[in-house]
Structure formats: structure tokens, C-alpha cells
C-alpha positions in Angstrom: -25.3 -1.1 -26.4 -21.6 -2.1 -25.5 -20.1 -1.3 -21.9 -16.6 -1.2 -21.3 -15.7 -3.6 -17.9 -12.3 -3.3 -16.4 -11.9 -7.0 -15.8 -10.8 -8.2 -11.9 -8.0 -10.3 -12.9 -6.4 -11.3 -9.1 -8.2 -10.4 -5.5 -6.3 -8.6 -2.9 -4.2 -11.4 -1.5 -5.0 -12.3 2.0 -2.0 -13.3 4.0 -1.4 -16.7 5.6 1.0 -16.7 8.3 1.5 -15.2 11.2 4.8 -13.5 10.5 3.7 -12.1 6.7 0.2 -10.5 8.6 3.0 -8.9 11.5 4.9 -7.8 7.9 2.2 -6.4 6.4 0.6 -4.6 9.7 3.7 -3.2 10.2 4.2 -2.1 6.0 0.9 -0.2 6.4 1.5 1.2 10.0 4.6 2.9 8.7 2.3 4.4 5.4 0.4 5.5 7.6 1.6 6.9 10.7 5.2 8.5 9.9 4.5 11.9 9.0 2.7 12.5 12.3 5.0 11.1 14.6 7.9 12.3 12.8 6.4 16.1 12.6 6.2 15.4 16.8 9.5 14.4 16.5 10.5 18.1 15.0 8.1 19.3 17.5 9.1 18.0 20.0 12.7 18.5 19.6 12.8 21.6 17.6 9.5 24.1 17.4 5.9 24.1 15.7 7.2 25.2 12.7 9.9 22.8 11.7 7.5 20.1 12.5 5.2 21.7 10.1 7.8 21.4 7.4 8.5 18.0 8.7 4.7 17.2 8.2 4.4 18.4 4.3 8.0 17.1 3.5 7.2 13.4 5.0 4.0 13.8 3.5 5.1 14.4 -0.1 8.2 11.5 1.0 5.8 8.9 2.2 3.1 9.3 -1.0 6.0 8.5 -3.6 7.2 5.8 -1.3 3.3 4.3 -1.6 3.0 5.0 -5.4 6.4 3.3 -5.8 5.2 0.5 -3.5 1.8 0.1 -5.6 3.2 0.4 -9.1 5.6 -2.3 -8.5 3.6 -5.1 -7.5 -0.4 -4.2 -8.7 -0.9 -6.0 -12.0 -0.7 -3.3 -14.4 -4.5 -4.3 -15.5 -6.0 -3.4 -11.9 -3.5 -0.1 -11.4 -7.1 2.0 -11.9 -8.9 0.9 -9.0 -8.2 2.7 -5.6 -6.6 0.7 -3.1 -6.2 1.9 0.8 -2.7 1.6 2.5 -3.4 -2.1 4.3 -4.6 -3.1 0.4 -0.9 -1.8 -1.1 0.9 -3.4 2.2 -0.8 -6.9 1.5 -0.4 -6.9 -2.3 3.6 -5.7 -1.8 4.0 -8.1 1.2 2.3 -10.6 -1.0 4.5 -10.4 -4.2 8.0 -9.4 -2.4 8.6 -10.6 0.9 6.3 -13.6 1.0 5.7 -15.2 -2.5 6.4 -18.6 -1.6 3.3 -18.7 1.1 0.6 -16.8 -0.7 -1.5 -18.2 -3.3 -3.4 -15.7 -5.0 -6.6 -17.0 -7.2 -6.5 -15.6 -10.0 -10.3 -14.8 -11.2 -11.5 -13.7 -14.8 -15.0 -12.6 -15.4 -16.4 -13.3 -18.5 -19.3 -11.5 -19.4 -21.5 -11.8 -23.0 
């Protein structure tokens, strides 16, 4: 019986410098809290109806940004896996912002 396995080609990058870890943390916080913070600001400045609409619109916008970031840096063979905001931020920081300081190891799983 033959089983189909998806080979894990690269592990999620680990940031080596403090600057890269800080940037990854800022991106993670942006992806997680932007809709809520913008809704609270809209609620404070306007009213709860505008805050609800802002929450929904920002949730859609941040979802699109998250998907674009995920699809631009994660290898094609690994896009089936689920990545949380921290994983997406680490991949994006390692590939786009700090590529020279991070060396991701390539692991291939060879099973017979």
C-alpha cells in the first residue's frame, strides 16, 4: 500500500539577531491586533456602528495582507500547512527583510 506524504522541505526560520526578532514581533502584532485597535479608535472617535464596520473591513484587509505575505515567502510545496501569525511573520522577516542573517536548513524526508 502506498501512502502519499507531503515532504517538509524547509523548517520555519528562527531569527538569529535581536533586530530580526523585533521586526518579526512587530509584524506579528500588526497581523493580530490591527483590526481590534482600529475598531477601538473608530468607536472612540465616532460610534459603535462605525466601529463594527471598521472591525469587519479591517479584518478583511488584514486577511488579504496576511495571505499575500504568506504566499510570497512560503515555498510552494509547503503552502498546504497551516501557519499562524508568528510563523508568517518569521517566514516574511527571514526571506524579505533579513535574508543574509538567517540560514534556513533544508531537510528532506526520504521514506521508502
